[in-house]
SEVOFI-400918 format. One record per residue (C-alpha): residue number from 0; x, y, z. Coordinates in Angstrom, 1 decimal. Layout:
<rs>
r num->NUM, u->X, v->Y, w->Z
...
</rs>
This chain:
<rs>
r num->0, u->121.1, v->127.9, w->151.4
r num->1, u->121.5, v->129.4, w->147.9
r num->2, u->125.3, v->129.8, w->148.3
r num->3, u->125.5, v->126.2, w->149.3
r num->4, u->123.5, v->125.0, w->146.3
r num->5, u->125.8, v->127.0, w->144.0
r num->6, u->128.8, v->125.5, w->145.6
r num->7, u->127.5, v->121.9, w->145.2
r num->8, u->126.7, v->122.7, w->141.5
r num->9, u->130.3, v->124.0, w->140.9
r num->10, u->131.8, v->120.9, w->142.7
r num->11, u->129.6, v->118.7, w->140.7
r num->12, u->130.7, v->120.4, w->137.4
r num->13, u->134.3, v->120.0, w->138.3
r num->14, u->133.8, v->116.3, w->139.2
r num->15, u->132.1, v->115.8, w->135.8
r num->16, u->134.9, v->117.6, w->134.0
r num->17, u->137.6, v->115.6, w->135.7
r num->18, u->135.9, v->112.4, w->135.1
r num->19, u->135.4, v->113.3, w->131.4
r num->20, u->139.1, v->114.1, w->131.2
r num->21, u->140.0, v->110.8, w->132.9
r num->22, u->137.8, v->108.9, w->130.5
r num->23, u->139.3, v->110.6, w->127.4
r num->24, u->142.8, v->109.8, w->128.6
r num->25, u->141.8, v->106.1, w->129.3
r num->26, u->140.1, v->106.0, w->125.9
r num->27, u->143.2, v->107.2, w->124.3
r num->28, u->145.4, v->104.6, w->126.0
r num->29, u->143.1, v->101.6, w->126.1
r num->30, u->140.3, v->102.3, w->123.6
r num->31, u->136.7, v->101.9, w->124.6
r num->32, u->134.3, v->98.8, w->124.7
r num->33, u->132.3, v->100.0, w->121.7
r num->34, u->135.3, v->100.4, w->119.3
r num->35, u->136.7, v->97.1, w->120.8
r num->36, u->133.6, v->95.3, w->119.9
r num->37, u->133.5, v->96.8, w->116.4
r num->38, u->137.2, v->95.7, w->116.0
r num->39, u->136.4, v->92.2, w->117.1
r num->40, u->133.5, v->91.8, w->114.8
r num->41, u->135.5, v->93.2, w->111.9
r num->42, u->138.5, v->90.9, w->112.6
r num->43, u->136.2, v->87.8, w->112.7
r num->44, u->134.6, v->88.8, w->109.3
r num->45, u->138.0, v->89.5, w->107.8
r num->46, u->139.4, v->86.1, w->108.9
r num->47, u->136.3, v->84.3, w->107.5
r num->48, u->136.5, v->86.1, w->104.2
r num->49, u->140.3, v->85.8, w->103.7
r num->50, u->141.7, v->82.9, w->105.7
r num->51, u->138.8, v->80.4, w->106.1
r num->52, u->140.9, v->77.7, w->104.4
r num->53, u->143.7, v->77.9, w->106.9
r num->54, u->144.2, v->77.0, w->110.6
r num->55, u->145.0, v->80.6, w->111.4
r num->56, u->143.5, v->82.0, w->114.6
r num->57, u->143.4, v->85.4, w->116.3
r num->58, u->145.5, v->85.2, w->119.3
r num->59, u->144.6, v->88.6, w->120.6
r num->60, u->143.3, v->92.0, w->119.5
r num->61, u->145.3, v->95.0, w->121.0
r num->62, u->144.7, v->98.7, w->121.0
r num->63, u->147.5, v->101.0, w->119.9
r num->64, u->147.3, v->104.4, w->121.6
r num->65, u->149.9, v->105.8, w->119.2
r num->66, u->147.6, v->105.6, w->116.1
r num->67, u->144.3, v->104.9, w->117.8
r num->68, u->143.8, v->101.7, w->115.9
r num->69, u->143.3, v->98.0, w->116.8
r num->70, u->145.7, v->95.2, w->115.7
r num->71, u->144.7, v->91.6, w->115.4
r num->72, u->147.6, v->89.2, w->116.1
r num->73, u->147.2, v->86.1, w->114.0
r num->74, u->149.1, v->82.7, w->114.4
r num->75, u->149.0, v->79.2, w->113.2
r num->76, u->149.2, v->76.2, w->115.6
r num->77, u->150.9, v->74.2, w->112.9
r num->78, u->153.5, v->76.6, w->111.5
r num->79, u->156.1, v->78.5, w->113.6
r num->80, u->156.8, v->81.0, w->110.9
r num->81, u->153.1, v->81.7, w->110.0
r num->82, u->152.2, v->84.8, w->112.1
r num->83, u->151.2, v->88.2, w->111.1
r num->84, u->148.8, v->91.0, w->112.1
r num->85, u->146.3, v->93.3, w->110.5
r num->86, u->145.1, v->96.8, w->111.5
r num->87, u->141.5, v->97.7, w->112.2
r num->88, u->140.4, v->101.3, w->112.1
r num->89, u->137.8, v->102.6, w->114.6
r num->90, u->135.3, v->102.3, w->111.8
r num->91, u->135.9, v->98.6, w->111.5
r num->92, u->137.9, v->99.0, w->108.2
r num->93, u->141.0, v->96.8, w->107.5
r num->94, u->143.6, v->98.9, w->106.0
r num->95, u->146.8, v->96.9, w->106.6
r num->96, u->147.7, v->93.2, w->106.5
r num->97, u->151.3, v->91.9, w->107.1
r num->98, u->150.6, v->88.4, w->105.8
r num->99, u->153.3, v->89.1, w->103.1
r num->100, u->155.9, v->88.6, w->105.9
r num->101, u->155.0, v->84.9, w->105.9
r num->102, u->155.0, v->84.5, w->102.1
r num->103, u->158.2, v->86.5, w->101.5
r num->104, u->160.3, v->84.4, w->103.9
r num->105, u->160.8, v->87.3, w->106.3
r num->106, u->159.4, v->85.5, w->109.3
r num->107, u->161.6, v->82.5, w->108.6
r num->108, u->164.6, v->84.8, w->108.3
r num->109, u->163.8, v->86.4, w->111.6
r num->110, u->163.7, v->83.0, w->113.3
r num->111, u->167.1, v->81.8, w->112.0
r num->112, u->168.7, v->85.3, w->112.6
r num->113, u->167.5, v->85.2, w->116.2
r num->114, u->169.1, v->81.8, w->116.7
r num->115, u->172.4, v->83.0, w->115.3
r num->116, u->172.2, v->86.2, w->117.4
r num->117, u->171.6, v->84.0, w->120.5
r num->118, u->174.5, v->81.7, w->119.7
r num->119, u->176.8, v->84.6, w->119.3
r num->120, u->175.4, v->86.4, w->122.4
r num->121, u->176.0, v->83.4, w->124.6
r num->122, u->179.7, v->83.6, w->123.9
r num->123, u->179.9, v->87.3, w->124.4
r num->124, u->177.9, v->87.3, w->127.6
r num->125, u->180.0, v->84.5, w->129.2
r num->126, u->181.9, v->85.4, w->132.3
r num->127, u->184.9, v->83.6, w->130.6
r num->128, u->184.9, v->85.8, w->127.5
r num->129, u->188.4, v->87.4, w->127.5
r num->130, u->187.7, v->90.8, w->125.8
r num->131, u->186.0, v->94.0, w->127.0
r num->132, u->183.5, v->95.4, w->124.6
r num->133, u->180.9, v->98.1, w->124.5
r num->134, u->178.7, v->96.7, w->121.6
r num->135, u->178.8, v->93.1, w->120.5
r num->136, u->176.3, v->91.0, w->118.6
r num->137, u->175.9, v->88.8, w->115.6
r num->138, u->173.4, v->88.7, w->112.7
r num->139, u->172.8, v->86.8, w->109.5
r num->140, u->173.1, v->89.2, w->106.6
r num->141, u->170.6, v->89.1, w->103.8
r num->142, u->170.5, v->90.8, w->100.5
r num->143, u->167.4, v->92.6, w->99.3
r num->144, u->168.0, v->94.0, w->95.9
r num->145, u->164.9, v->96.3, w->96.3
r num->146, u->166.6, v->98.3, w->99.0
r num->147, u->170.2, v->97.7, w->98.0
r num->148, u->172.4, v->100.9, w->97.9
r num->149, u->175.8, v->99.5, w->97.0
r num->150, u->177.4, v->101.7, w->99.8
r num->151, u->181.1, v->100.8, w->100.5
r num->152, u->180.1, v->99.9, w->104.1
r num->153, u->177.1, v->97.7, w->103.0
r num->154, u->177.6, v->93.9, w->103.0
r num->155, u->178.0, v->92.5, w->99.5
r num->156, u->177.1, v->89.0, w->100.9
r num->157, u->173.9, v->87.6, w->102.4
r num->158, u->171.3, v->85.0, w->102.0
r num->159, u->168.3, v->85.4, w->99.7
r num->160, u->165.3, v->85.5, w->101.8
r num->161, u->163.0, v->84.6, w->98.9
r num->162, u->164.6, v->81.1, w->98.8
r num->163, u->164.0, v->80.3, w->102.5
r num->164, u->161.4, v->77.5, w->103.1
r num->165, u->158.6, v->78.1, w->105.6
r num->166, u->159.2, v->76.3, w->108.9
r num->167, u->162.4, v->74.6, w->107.6
r num->168, u->165.0, v->73.8, w->110.3
r num->169, u->168.3, v->75.2, w->109.0
r num->170, u->171.8, v->74.5, w->110.2
r num->171, u->172.6, v->77.9, w->111.8
r num->172, u->176.3, v->77.2, w->111.8
r num->173, u->176.3, v->76.6, w->108.1
r num->174, u->174.5, v->79.8, w->107.5
r num->175, u->176.8, v->81.6, w->110.0
r num->176, u->179.8, v->80.5, w->108.0
r num->177, u->178.3, v->81.9, w->104.8
r num->178, u->176.4, v->84.9, w->106.0
r num->179, u->177.4, v->85.6, w->109.6
r num->180, u->178.2, v->89.2, w->110.4
r num->181, u->179.8, v->90.1, w->113.8
r num->182, u->179.6, v->93.6, w->115.2
r num->183, u->182.2, v->94.1, w->117.9
r num->184, u->183.4, v->97.3, w->119.6
r num->185, u->186.4, v->96.3, w->121.5
r num->186, u->187.7, v->98.6, w->124.3
r num->187, u->191.4, v->99.2, w->125.3
r num->188, u->193.6, v->102.0, w->126.5
r num->189, u->196.0, v->101.3, w->123.6
r num->190, u->194.7, v->102.3, w->120.2
r num->191, u->197.0, v->100.8, w->117.6
r num->192, u->196.9, v->98.5, w->114.7
r num->193, u->199.0, v->96.0, w->116.6
r num->194, u->196.7, v->96.0, w->119.5
r num->195, u->193.7, v->95.7, w->117.2
r num->196, u->195.4, v->92.7, w->115.6
r num->197, u->196.0, v->91.1, w->119.0
r num->198, u->192.4, v->91.5, w->120.1
r num->199, u->190.9, v->90.5, w->116.8
r num->200, u->192.9, v->87.3, w->116.9
r num->201, u->191.8, v->86.5, w->120.4
r num->202, u->188.1, v->87.2, w->119.3
r num->203, u->188.5, v->84.8, w->116.2
r num->204, u->190.2, v->82.1, w->118.3
r num->205, u->187.5, v->82.3, w->121.0
r num->206, u->184.6, v->82.0, w->118.5
r num->207, u->186.5, v->79.2, w->116.7
r num->208, u->187.0, v->77.3, w->119.9
r num->209, u->183.2, v->77.5, w->120.6
r num->210, u->182.4, v->76.5, w->117.0
r num->211, u->180.6, v->79.8, w->116.3
r num->212, u->181.3, v->80.7, w->112.6
r num->213, u->181.1, v->84.0, w->110.9
r num->214, u->181.8, v->85.4, w->107.4
r num->215, u->182.9, v->89.0, w->108.2
r num->216, u->183.1, v->91.4, w->111.1
r num->217, u->182.8, v->95.1, w->111.8
r num->218, u->185.6, v->95.4, w->114.2
r num->219, u->186.1, v->98.7, w->116.1
r num->220, u->188.8, v->99.5, w->118.7
r num->221, u->188.1, v->102.4, w->121.0
r num->222, u->188.9, v->103.8, w->124.4
r num->223, u->187.0, v->102.4, w->127.4
r num->224, u->184.0, v->104.3, w->128.6
r num->225, u->184.3, v->106.8, w->131.4
r num->226, u->183.4, v->105.7, w->135.0
r num->227, u->179.9, v->107.1, w->134.6
r num->228, u->179.3, v->105.1, w->131.5
r num->229, u->179.6, v->108.0, w->129.1
r num->230, u->181.8, v->107.7, w->125.9
r num->231, u->185.5, v->108.4, w->126.4
r num->232, u->186.5, v->112.0, w->125.7
r num->233, u->189.4, v->110.6, w->123.6
r num->234, u->187.6, v->109.7, w->120.4
r num->235, u->190.6, v->108.1, w->118.6
r num->236, u->189.5, v->104.7, w->117.3
r num->237, u->190.3, v->102.1, w->114.6
r num->238, u->187.2, v->101.3, w->112.5
r num->239, u->186.6, v->98.5, w->110.0
r num->240, u->183.6, v->97.4, w->108.1
r num->241, u->182.9, v->93.9, w->106.7
r num->242, u->186.4, v->92.7, w->107.4
r num->243, u->186.5, v->89.1, w->106.1
r num->244, u->187.0, v->86.2, w->108.4
r num->245, u->189.4, v->84.8, w->105.8
r num->246, u->191.7, v->87.8, w->106.4
r num->247, u->192.0, v->87.3, w->110.1
r num->248, u->195.4, v->85.6, w->110.4
r num->249, u->198.5, v->86.9, w->112.2
r num->250, u->200.9, v->87.6, w->109.3
r num->251, u->200.3, v->91.1, w->108.0
r num->252, u->197.1, v->91.5, w->109.9
r num->253, u->198.0, v->95.0, w->111.3
r num->254, u->198.6, v->96.2, w->107.8
r num->255, u->195.3, v->94.8, w->106.5
r num->256, u->193.5, v->96.4, w->109.4
r num->257, u->195.2, v->99.7, w->108.6
r num->258, u->194.2, v->99.6, w->105.0
r num->259, u->190.6, v->98.6, w->106.0
r num->260, u->190.5, v->101.6, w->108.4
r num->261, u->191.8, v->104.0, w->105.9
r num->262, u->189.6, v->102.9, w->103.1
r num->263, u->186.5, v->103.2, w->105.4
r num->264, u->187.6, v->106.7, w->106.6
r num->265, u->188.2, v->107.8, w->103.0
r num->266, u->184.7, v->106.7, w->102.0
r num->267, u->183.1, v->108.6, w->104.9
r num->268, u->185.1, v->111.7, w->104.0
r num->269, u->183.9, v->111.5, w->100.4
r num->270, u->180.3, v->111.1, w->101.5
r num->271, u->180.6, v->114.1, w->103.9
r num->272, u->182.0, v->116.2, w->101.1
r num->273, u->179.2, v->115.2, w->98.8
r num->274, u->176.6, v->116.3, w->101.4
r num->275, u->178.1, v->119.7, w->102.0
</rs>
């Protein structure tokens, strides 16, 4: 009987330990009711103290298992660009608020950039699109003097986010013509400036026919991927950065692409030598 009692005790201890481990794991992933309640109370107080004169509301409070903190997602029913979040520590302290993304124009930029990206993506994903590519998308460039590096491959064009108006409906095509940047990795067995010219002209004509404007393009011509989807072992390619739309016309295009490729290659070689 004594042996049986010891066995039951050992089993009970193992069960308690396993349950404790499971609870710790679940707490790490989902948080716990006590900390969630503290976060909710802290969030309500923070909103009352800082945003009582707005129509902002907390859409949800979520737990982030990566840092162990809670995040309150805030939105406005009257403003599509007014959304942000703030971080709540386990103690209920608020130590981060992203409302600046509303005031700075960043949220507005993200909205119009997404529309441009979707407009370009609709063309590239069409079954009728005539070119084969590995990477292809469009974005609206913006200039942020705070983080500007003046790199050779960095766009020297872009809209000023600070001038964007909250919730304004912008003409995406007008913005695309001024600030649209296409990134396109064309694939072909032939790697030559003549072939690059041919494909780039087809790309331009296709986008023109669909009334999708852009200001410049990063155009890369490389070998098609292997059958298993891995990069081609033949790494020869033609690379350009911020090649202007206005320079995409048939006469002399191969020479312009060659110069753009060589200029970019020279720049990267210079950067590599500086870092050695």
